[in-house]
N, C-alpha and C positions, 0 to 999 in steps of 0.2 A: 504494500500500500504506500502511495506517495503522500508527501505533505500537502496540505491545502494551501499553506502559506509559502511564499517565496523567501528564501534566506540569502543574506549576503555572506560571503566567506569570512570566517572570523579571524583569519590571518592574512595580512597583505602579501601579495605575490613576491614582493622584493625580499621578504624575510625567509622564504622557503629554502631549505637545504635538501640534501639527499640522505636517505637512510643508510647508515654505515653497516648495519647487521640485520639478521633476521630474514624472513621470507620476502620482505619488501625492499631488500637492499638495492640502493640506486634510485629508488622512487622518492618523490617529494610528497605525494599525497597517496595514502594507502587506504584501501577499502577492504575488500575480502582477503587481501594478501596478509593483513595484520593478524598476529596470533590473537585468539579470543573473540574475533568478530564472527561469532557463530550463534546458534541457538543452544542454550544449555539449561539444565535443570539442577537446582540446588535446594535441598530440603523440600522437594515436591513442588517447587515454584519454578515457572518457566521464565527465562530471561532471553530475549531476542535482541542480539547486538549486530545482526546481519548487516545493517546499513550504517554502522558507525564509520566515521572517517578520521584518519590520523593525518595531521598536518605536521611534517617534520620541520622543526625550526629550532634556533638556539634558545637556551634558557634566557628568560626575561624579555622575550618577544611580546609586544602588546597584543592582547587577545580582545577582540571586539564582539559585542553582542550581534548575533546574526539576524536578529529581529527584535523589535520593541516588545516590551512586556514587563512583568514584575518578577523580581528575584524571589524564587520559591524556596531555595535552600542554598547553603554554602557550607564548606568545611575549609578551614585555613590553619590546621594545627598538625598536619602530617609532615613529619621530618624524615621518615623512612623512605627508602627506595629499594626495589628488587629488580635487578636488571637481567634476569634469566627468563627464557621462554616458558619454562615450567612454572606452575603455580607456586607461590611462596608458601612454605609451611606456616601454620598458625603460630608456631613458637617464635617466628620472626616477624610476621605481619598478620594482624587480624583481618578477616574478610572486609570489614567496613573501612579499612585503610587502603584497599587495593586501588580505588579510584584516585587516591592521593587527595590533594586539595582541589576543590571543585566549586563550580557555580551551576545552579539549575535555574532556568528562567521559564516562567509560564507565559505562553503566547495565546493569541486568539484561537478558538476552536479546540481548546484543551490539548494543544501541542506543547511539549516541553523540550528545551534544549539543554544539554549538559556539556560542560567544558571541564575536562579532567586533566590531572597531572600538573596542575599549576604550581608555580613557585610562590605566587602571591595572589590573594584575592583582594579586589579593590571595591567591592560592593557589599551591601548587607541585605539580609532577608527583609522582604517587604519593599525594597527600593524599586522605583520605576526606572527603567532604562530605555533608551532609544536605540534604534539600529545604528551600529557603528560606535557606540559608547565603549570606552575601555572598561572592561570588567575584571581584568586581572592580567597576569603575565605568565607565559608558558614556563614549563619546568620539567621535572623528572621525578615528581613525588609519586608514591604508591608503586603499583606493579607496572613498571615502565622500562623497556629495555634500552631506550635512549631518549633524549629530550624531544618532546613533541606535544602537540595539543590533541587530545582525544575529544572529538565532537560527535554528538549524536542527537537527533530529534526523535522523540518517542511519545507514546501514550502509555499511561498507567493502565494495567488490566483491571484494577479494582481500587477504589477509594483513595486515589492519590498517594498510594503507599508502595514504594519500590519493593518492600519485602513481600508483596503479594503478586509480583510479576510486572513485566513491562514488555512492550513491543516497539522495536525501532521502525522508523519510517524512512523511505527513500526520499532524500532531500531534493527538492526542486530549487535550484540556485537562480538568483537574479542575474 
């Protein structure tokens, strides 16, 4: 299913670099080449990350809101990083730390965008943002094999609660 809204790319073209390792080595924008961009089940809950997009860029690259909306959630206290393709053991990184520092924005039509693995978050929950506003800076926090921005538009499967599942949407770009 595609997004109803049109989204601007959250990283400007001039900042893109090429992946140095992993299945997407040599690419600047990874979709299904990236590890973890699949449908998986955890504790009987389905998570669909099929249409997630990774933008390869240096740490501290400005990350912009892909569409206007309201900041739904943030996390800005993850200092750990796991740079292997295999899932980190819970003794090293709890599952809730795997996205690293992130911002989630709620958009019209109950679409949500997430910006993960940030080095720094610049917005707060409840804040209104406009398309193109800087919401944070790219990083390598969480389960991230190299610096990048993990971007995805999704719908919650139930009650605006990620622990109850979510479905990624194929992004329609501006």
